[in-house]
N, C-alpha and C positions, 0 to 999 in steps of 0.2 A: 378740740376743734383745730384743724389745720387752716392756716391763712397764708395765701401767697401774695407777696408784694409785687403787683403788676401795675406799672405806670402810676405810681403814687397812691397806693392803697393805704387807707387809714384804719388800723385795727380798732380805734376807739369809736369812730362814727360809722364804720362799715361802708363808707362811701368811697367812690373812685374819683380821683382828681386827675385831670388831664395834665401830663407833664412831658413836654417835648424833650427834656433832658434825661429821660429814663435810661437806665443802664442798658447796653445792647444785649441781645438775646444770648450771646455767647460769653457774657460776663460771668465770673465765678458766682456760684450759687451758695448762699449761706443759710443754714438752718438756725433760727432763733427759737429757743424753747424757754418760755417764761409764762407763768400764770397771771401776771399783772399786765393788762393791756397797755398801760402807760409806758412800762419798760420796753415792751415790744415795739411800740410806736417810735420811741426814742432811738432804739437800735436800728429800726428800719430806716429812719431818716438819716442817721449817721452812715449807715452802710450804703444808702443810696447816693449820698454826697461823695462817698469814696469810690463809687463806680461799681458796686456789687449788687447783684440781685439777692432777694431774700424770701424765705418761706418761714412760717411761724407754726409753733405747736404750744398748747397750753398745759400739757401734762406729760407724764412719762410715757404712757403707751402711744400717744399720738406722735411724740417726738421720735420714738423708735420706728413707728410706721412710716413717717415722713422720711426718715433717714434711709430705710431699706427701699422705699419706692422711688424717691427722688434722687438718691445718691448725691447729696450736696458735697461741695468741695471743702466745706468746713462747718463745724457745729459750735454754736454759742449756747451753753446750757446754764440755766439757773440751778442752784443746788436744791432749793426748797420749792417744790411744786407737787400737785397731786400725783400719788404713785399709782393709782388705779389697781390693776391686777399684777403689778410687778413684784409684790411680796416684800416690800421694804417700807420704812417709815417715810412720811412725806418730807421730812427734813433732810433726807439723803437720796431723794429720787434722782437727782442729777448724777450722783456717783454711780448708781445702779445703771442708768441709761448709758453712761460712758463705758462701764465695764462690758455691757452687752454689745455695744458698737465695736469695741476693740477686739473682742474675741470672735466676732463673726468675720469669716474670710471676705465677705462681700464689702465690708465697711471698715476693716481694720486699719486702713491707711488714712482714714478721714481724721484730720486734726480736730481736737476738742479744746475749746476755751471755756473755762468756768467764769461767769460774771455773777457775783453775788455780794450781798451786804455783809456776809460773814467774813470775819477777818482774823480768825483764830488759827494758830499754828497747826492745831489738830486738823482743821478743815483743809489746810493746804496739803498736809500729809495724806489725807484721805483722797484728795484730788489726784495726787501723784500716783498713789496706789491703784486708783481706779483706771489709770492710763491717760489722764488728762495731760495736754501738752502745754497749757498755760493757765494763768489764774489772774483775773482782774477783780478788784473790789469796787463796789458802787459808792459814790458816783465815779465813773471812769471818764478819762479824757478821750475825746474823739480821735485826736492825733495818735495817742498811744494805742488805742484800739486798732486804728488803721495800720500802724507799724507792725503790731503783733499779727494781725490777719495776713498782711502781705508776706511777712516772714514765713509763717506756717504754710501758706499756699505755695511759696517757692520750694519749701522743704518737701511738701507733698508731691509737687510736680517732679522733683528730682527723684523721689522714691518710686513714683509710678514709672518714670522713664527707666530707672534701673531694673525694676521688676520686669518690664516689658522687654528690655534688652536681654535679661537672663532667660526669659521665656523663649525668645527667638533663638538664643544661643543653644538652649536645650533642644529645640526643634531641629536646628541645623545639625547638631551633634547626632541626634537620632537618625536623621536622613543620611548622614555620612556613614553611621554604623550599619544601617540597613543596606546601603549601597555596597559597602565593603563585604558584608556577609553574602549578599547576592552574587557579587563578582567571584568571591572565593569559592562559594558553593558551585557556581557554574563552571569554574575551572576544573572541577573534578571530572566532569563528563568527557571533555576531549582528552584529558590526561589518562583516564581509564581506557579509552579507545587506543591511545598510543601504546600503553602497556600491553593490551591484548594483542595488538599487531606484532609487537616485538616478541612476545611469547610465542606466537605462531611462527615467526621467522626462526626462532631458536629451535622450535620443534620440527623444523623442516617442512612445514606445510606449503611453502612456496619454493621448495627446492633445497638442495644440499648447500651448506655453507662451508667455506674453508676456515682454517683456524683464525686468521686475522679478522674475517667478517664476524665470526661467532664472538670473538673477544670484544669487538667494537659494539656489537648489538647488546651484549651482556652488560657492558659498561653503561651504555645509554639506558638500559632497563634499570640498572641500579640507581642512576641519577634521577630517573623518573619516579622511582619508588620513594626516594628521599624527598622529592618535591611533593608527592602525594601525602607523605607524612607531615610535612610542614603545613599543607593546606588543612589537614585534619586537626593539627595543633591550633591553628587560628580559629577554626570553628569551635573547638573545645573551649578555648579561652572565652569566646563570646557567650557560650552557654553557661560557663561558670559565673561570668559577670552578671548575667541576667538571672542567676539562681534557678536555671532551668535544668541543670545537670542532675540526672538521677543515677545513683550508683547501683550497679548490678553485681551484688556480692556473690561469691562462690568460693568453695574450698580450693586452695592453691598449695601444691607441694613445691617448695623452693627449688629443689633439684630439677624437677620436670620443667619449671618455668625458665630457669637459666639455660637449660639444655635446649629448649625450644628457641630461645633467642639466639643462642650460638648457631643453631642449625639454619635459622632464617638469614643470618648474616654470613654464612659460610662462603657463598660465591663472592660477596663483596670483600671478605677478608682475603680470599685468594687473589682477587684482582689487585688489592692494595698491598699485598705482601704482609698483611697483619697476621699475628698469632694470637689465638684466644684459648683460654683455659677456664674451666668451671670448677669452683671449690665450694662445697656445701658441707658444713659440719653435721655430724650424725644427730645432734640434738636440735637441729633447726626444725621447728614445729610446722605442721600444716596450719595455714591461717586463712581467714576470709578477707577478700578484697575484690575490687573491680579489676579483673584480669587485663582488659584492654587498656584501661588508664595506666595501670602499673607497668605494662609492657611499653606503653608510649614513653613513660618517664625513663625507663632503662634503655630503650632504643635511642632516645635523645642523647643519653650519656655516651653510648657506643658511637653514635653518629658524630658527635663532637670530637671524640678521640680519633676517629678515622679521618674525618674531613680536615681538621685543623692541625694536623701533624705534618711536619715537613718530611718525615721519613717513616718507614714501616714501624708500627707500634706493636707492643705486647699488651693485650687486654686480659685482665683477670676478673671474671664475673664471680663474686663471692656472696655467700649468705650464711649468717650465723645467728644463733639465739642471742638476744640482747638482754642481759640482766637475768633476774630470777623469774620473770613472768613469761608470758607467751609472745612477747614482742620479738620481731625478727628484724635484723639489720642487713640491708643490701648495699653492695658497693661495686663499682665498676671502674 
């Protein structure tokens, strides 16, 4: 049976007493679980004087039910009380109730104080193992009880505040990540249009270009392609972090791959005065990989070499068999 202490309720008599000094409605709520009515009444009176509201339970199942339904700020449990359908001995019901409270995400932060006549070291160990936060033996001192309750309530408030802060931080981080992905993704549309326009200019669709004009537009096109590669890199990192990246494996010939990269960079190499060579050993095997991702890695290496060098560079794209297996090593 669950009993709520409302304005001076007496668990012994079942009668209500008018009490103008009853705790306010927003006072911390304490669950008292004990099958002895006199013990419940004593704790109710003590908690009332200390300024706390209280609800009561007389066995293990009702204690759990009250905990899940009322979400008390703290639980005071007797160790020995009827176990009901909890599947444990009556002498360890409180321990089982505490274990279930602590492993449920809805109630795991609720502090638990064991108040019992048992004073054996084994019982204290069991209380700790069950997840109990404190242990008082009967008869207990009201002032000590109040100090323990207030201390645990402060700890719970701090824990709840920390979890709420972390939850809000995760939400803000997700919002920032979503906004970044949206902005980066949206950048691709106008950049693709810019590249298409420059390609049309180079093809002469808007009239003939002189040498200086063609060189300037080709350089701008190269920089725009670098920017598009950076945008794709950012999007790829986001997919990797979210474990949403799916590899598209296909057979790749090392010589063909490096020759393709060299060809794609040929205009940029010419603009920068860079020289590139391709070296692939005869025993370099055909292997399976995600071609686009692998090209992105190698293109980044080439881009770093071209972009961050103060003078014209010589780039050597190499591939060779690594060890006795079918592993291949690339270098740039």
